[in-house]
N, C-alpha and C positions, 0 to 999 in steps of 0.2 A: 668458399668451397669446403666441404667436410673432409675429415681425414679419410673416410671411406672412399670419397670421390677421388682424392689424390692417389690412393692406392690403386683404384681401378684404372686411372689414366696411366700411371707408371707401368702397371702390369700389361697394359695394352700397347705400350710403346709410345704413347703420347707424352708430350712435355707436361710438367705439373701446373704451370701457369699460376704462380703465387701472386696474391693480391698486393696492392700498393702498401698496405699496412703490415706486410709480412715481417718487416724488421722492427718488431715491437714485442715487448714482454707479453702483452695481452694476447697477441696472435699465437705466440708459442704456447702459452698456457691454455689457450682454447683447444689446440691440437692435443695437448696432454690430457685434457679433460675427456676427450673422445677415445683415448687409447685403451683398448680392451685388455691389454696386458700390462698396464702401468703398475699394477700391484706387485709384479715380479721384482721390481726394484727393492721391495722390502725383504726379499730373500737374500740380499747381499749386504756385506759390510764394506762401505766405501770410505777411503781415507778422508780425513778432514784437514782443513788448513793447519790445525794444531798438530795432528798426528804426523803430518808430512815433515814436521820439524823434529820429530823424535829421533834421538840418536842413542838412547839406552832403553832397555826394557824396564817397565815399571808395573807390569801386571794389569794394564788397562788396554781396552780396545776402543776404537773410535765410536762416538755416539753422543748422546745428549748430556748436557752439562749437569754435573752434580747428582746423578742418579745411579742406582744399581740396576743392572739388567738381569732378569731371570728368564732365560730362554727355555720355556717348557714346550717340548716337542710332542708329536703324536705318540711317541714311545715314552717309556718311563724315565728316560734320562733327563735330568734337569740340571742345567749348567748355570751357576751364579757367577757372573763376570762383572768386574768393576768397569764402569764406563768412564772414559776420559772426558774431562770437561774443562773448558776455558772460555774466555771471551772470543776465541777464534775457533768456535766449535762447528762452524758451517761446513757441510759436506763439500769436498772438492769436486772438480769436474774430471772424471776418469775416462779419458779418451785414448787409453793406451792398451785396450783389451786385445789388440792385434799383436802385442808383445807378451803381456801377462794379464789374464782376466782377473776381475775383482773376486774377492773371497765370498763364496756362498756361506750363509750362516749354517747350513746343514753340515758343512765339513766338520765342525767341532763335534757335533753329535755323532757322526759316523766314525770319526777317528777315536773318540772316547769309547764308543761301543767296541771297537776292535781292541783297544787297550784293556778294557775291562774283561773282555773274553779271554785274552791272552793271560791276564793276571789270574783269572778265576779257574780256567780249565786247562791252561797250558796247551800242550800239543793236541789235545782233543778238540781244539777250535777248528782243526782241519775238517772234522767230521760231524760237528755238533751244530744244529740249528738252535740258536739261543732265542727263547721267547722274549718278546718286548725289545728285540734288537732290529734296527733297520737293515742289518747285514745278513746274508746267508753264510753258511759254513765256508771256511776259507778256500777249500779246494774248488768251490763253485762260484767264487766271486768274479772271476774273469768272464765266465759264462753269463752271470747275472748282468754284468756291465754290457755285454753284447746284446742281451735281450732288451736293454734300455736304449739301444742305439739304432734300432731298425729305421726309425723315422729320421734320425740324424744324418745318415748317409744313404738311405734308400737301398737297403739290402735286407736279406733274411738274417736273423741272429746267427745261423750256422755259418754265414759268410764273413762274420766279424770276429776278431780276436783282440783282446787287450793283453799286451806283452811288451817288454822292453821299452825302448825310447825310439824316437823317430828315426834317427840315423842308423841305429842298430837294426831296426825293422827294415829299413831300405836295404841294408846289406843282407839280412836274412832272406828277403824275398828276391833280391837280385841273384842270390846264390841259386835259387830255384828257377827263376824266369829268364835270366841272362845266360844263355848257353851258346856262346859264339862258336862259329866254325869258319873254315876258310872262305866260304861264300858270304855268310851273314855274320858280321861281327860288330857293326857300327851301333852306337847309341845316339839317338837324336835328343838333344836337350836345348835349353834356351841359352842365350849368350851370357846372361847375368843371373844365374840361379843363386839361391841362398848358398853361401860357401860350402856348407856341409854336404849339400847335394852334389856339388861339383867334386868335392873330395871323394865321396862315396863312389860316384860313377868312374872317376879317373882311377881310383885304386882297384875297383873291380876289373877294369880293363887290363891294368898292369898285372893283377893276380892271374889273369888268364894268359899272360905272356905276350900281350899285344901292346902296340904303340898308341897312346892316347892321341897323338897327332894324326894318326890314320883312322882311328876308331871313334873319335868324338866329333859329332856334327853339331855345331852351335848355331842356332837360329838367331839372327840379329834383326832388330826392327828396321823397317824401311826408313823411318825418321823418328826422332824423339825416343820414347821409352816403350811404346806399345807395339806388340808383334801381331799383325793381322792374321786372322784365320787363313786367309789366302796364302800368306807367306809360309805358314806352317804346312799347308797342304802341298805347296810347290816344293818345299824342302823334302817332304815325304816322297814325292814323285821322283825327285832328283836322285834319291838314295835308296829307293824301295828295295831293289834287288840285293843290296849289301847291308841292310839294316836288320839287326836282331831285336832291338828294343827302342821304344819311344818312351821317354820319361820326362814329363813336364809338370809344372806346378798348376794346381787347379786355379789358384789365385797367385799372381806374381807378388812377392812380398814388398818390393820397392815401389812399383807403380800402382799396385792394387788391381791390375787387370784380371778379369775373370775369363779364363779361356773357354772356348766352346767345346766342352768335354765330349758331348755325344757325337758331334760332327767329326771332330778330329779322331776320336776313337774308332768310329766306323770306317773312316777313310784309311787309317793305318792298318786296321785288321783285314780289310779287303785285300791288302797287299802283303799279307802274311807276316805282319809285324806284331810282336807282343807289345801290349800297351799298359803302362803303369802311370800312376799319378801321385804326386806329393800334395796332400790336401791340408798341410799345416795351417794355411790361412783360409781354407775353404770350409772345413768341417765345423759345424756350429755357426757358420756365417751365412752360407747360401744353401738353397735346396739342391740336394744331390740325389741321383737315382743310379747308383753304381751298378746294381744288378741289371736293370733295364737297359742301361747304356752299354752293357757287355764289356765293361772294363775287366782286364785280367787281374790286376792287383792295385792296391792303393795303400798309402800309409798316412797317418796324421798324428800330430801331438795333441795333448789335451789341456795344455796350460794357457792357450790363447783364448779363443772364443768359447771353449768348453769350460774353462774356469776351474780346473782341478788342482792348480797349484804348480809352482816352479818345478820343472823336471818330472812331472807326474807320468805315470805309466801311459804309454801311447797306444794307439789303435791301428789295426790293419784290416784290410779287406782282401779276400781271395774268392774269386768267382766260384760258384758251386761246382762247375765242371772240373776245376783244378783240385778240388778238395775231396774227390771221390776216393774211397777205399774199396777195392774189389777183390774178390776171392774166386779162384778158378775151380775150387772144389769145396770140401768141407772146411768151413771157416774155423773150426777148432784145431785143424791139423795143417792146413795149407797156409803158407806165408802170403800175406796180402800184397797186391800191387797198388802203387800210388805214385803221385808225382814226386820226383826226387826233391829233397830239401835237406837243409842242415837240421838233423833230428836231435831231439833231446827228450829227457824223461817226461816232462810235463806235456809234451805233445802226444804222449801215448794215451790210448783209449783208457778211460777211467775203469772200465770193466776188468781190465787185466793189468793196470798200471802197477798195482801192488803185488803182482806175482813175481816181480823183480827178474823177469826173464830177459834174455839177451836178444830176442827177436822183437824188433820194433813194430808195434801195431798202432798206427796213428789214429787219433780221433778223427772221424770224418769231418770235413769242412775246414774252415780257417784255423780252428783250435789245434789241428794237427801240426801246425807250423810253429807252435810254441816250443821253446827249448827248456827254459828253467821255470822253477816254481816262482810265480809272480809275487811281488811284495803285497801282503795283505794290508799293510799300512797305506801304501800308495793306492791300492784299489779301493780302499775305504773312501779316500778323497775323490777318486774318479766316480764312484757310485753316488756320492753325495752331489757332485756337480751334475751328473746326468739326471738326478731326481728332479732338479729344477726344470730341465728341458721337458721332462715328462708331464709337467703342468701346463704345457703349451704345445705348439707344433712348429716345425720349421717353416710352414707356410705363413703362420701368424707372425713369426719373427722376421721373416724375409719381407713381408708386407710392410711392417713398421720400418724396417731398415731402409727400404727403398725411399720412403718419404723423408726419414731422418737425414739420409745422405744427400738427397736432392735439396732439402732445406738448407743444409750446410753449404752446398755448392752455390745456391742462390745468394746467400748472404756474403759469401766470399766474392762472388762476381760483383756485388754492389760495392764492396770495399775497393776493388780495383777500378771500378767505374768512377768512383768519387776521387780516387787518387790522380786520375789523368794518366800518368805514367804508371803502369801496373807494378805493384810490389812483388807479384808472384805469378806463376803459371801453375794451373792444376794439371798434373801429368797423368792423372787417373782418367780412364776413358769417360767421355761425356754420356755415353749411352748407359742408362741405369742397368740394363741387362748384362752389360759387360764389365761390371765392377761389383765388389762386395761392399761391406760396411767400412769403407776407408776412402779418404781423399788424401793423396800425396801432393803436397804443395811445394813446388820448387821456387824458393825465394831468390830475390835479387842478391847477388854476391855481397857478403858481409853482414847480412841481416840476421842470420840464424842464431848466433849466440845471444844477442841482445833480446830477441823475441823469446827464446827459450827461457832466459832468466826472468823476464816479465811474467811469463805464464806460470813458472814455478812459484814466483813470489805471490801470485794470486790464487794458488791452490789448484792449478791446472796441470794435469799429467797427460802428455802425449809424446810421441816418439820422434826424436830427431835423428836424421841420418846424414852425416857429413858427406859432402861439404855444405849442402844448402837445402835439404829436404825435411819438412815436417810431415809426419804421417798422423792423420787425425782419424780416430775410429770411434764414432758414437754407437756403441754396442746396444742393440734394442732391448736386451734383457734388463739393463739397469740405467740406460741413458734416457733423458727426457728432451723434448723439444726446447724446453726452457734452458737446459744445459747448453744446447747448441747456440741459442741466442746469447747467453751470458759469455760463452767462449768468444763469440765474435766481438762483443764489447771490449773484452780484455785485449784481444788481438788488435782492435782499432787503437786502443790506447798505446799499445806497444809500438804501433806504426806511426804514432803521432797524429792520428786523425781526431 
């Protein structure tokens, strides 16, 4: 079966039906040869077995042995970088993009462009478009990143803003969208969110003078780790009249479950509930249509599947109806009306921002929710990472990811079948439509540390979550089917097969 046929089957909801020779290097390489976006791997610098052992900086980056790398880009910047080389120069297997994405080569070019601009023209970088630069003037960089993100999250650029970091943005948007009163004060969340989400929600409730024990509604799974859509809808029904906000993850970080965002959003909004989503593990991973799904707000980080670097500037979505700025009379003399928010100078309309007036006039759209001047250095990295996404589409990435993840699942099932007594359970949903590019493997007790050590020794990076879970994420931008096959051979060895 061709790669295209696998994609069509998985998108239609049918099982992939891998052939008997699927557990072979030749089969994996045949799928790679049909991959229309395989060239995107060359856009990234992946750690090697040698570089993973590095414990001191030496001016080298991972690459081919004994060569000098001269990365000449489409702009005039040429970066000459020493490439590390050793007998252990083989690229590692990077299956940890759900924690930190691999480094795009473009980041060095974009960051160096920002540094050269700063060194050359100083403060004028805020207002100067530099020829031969991949960057726009600094004050427009967040807007430029929003323009590059329309396909990423399924929204118009005016509904997207890059600012702050994920948890800060959750607080900023909950300050606007969580408005509890005596009737509606509850927040519906999941039982085991990423800790920062729990902290943010709990502290917002306390900030409003309420008791988290009374105002936090936690949805628990019926069994295992997956929360069914029906359980979410039943919880909404049980608390509809007293709930102010529903805030769930698009993809649950631990299990990898992809929630049914459109169905849950519509159901909650029909009952008068504001709906927000934490898309930290969904943005850049799965296809999203935030505008069409009528989501009120959403937040995401950019250092996982978007690959902008650790702690990079995060993104946020605000539906266009909430970003309106309206005037009752003459716009030059009347104060505008707009959705309440925690306001700051950089959320002010650029047309009047430098008037330095004390009347806040927000930028229409999501950009009006900014508070501070965003870091141009951070936005340079975000812009570079988004430039790689602009060479493909989320549909192409999702299509490849469906098959990559199904192939990994198939080979894992073979390992358990050969073992007789299973070594592990896959706790990520079996339905490809209900998961992203991640399989969470719950190992038998006591196996995690030994397996993690063997993987690391063989140049494999994936995420371990104690006590017994491995999270494996073959990201389609830079992962190959061959990587999946090789990972399984290393795992087999670690399990003694």
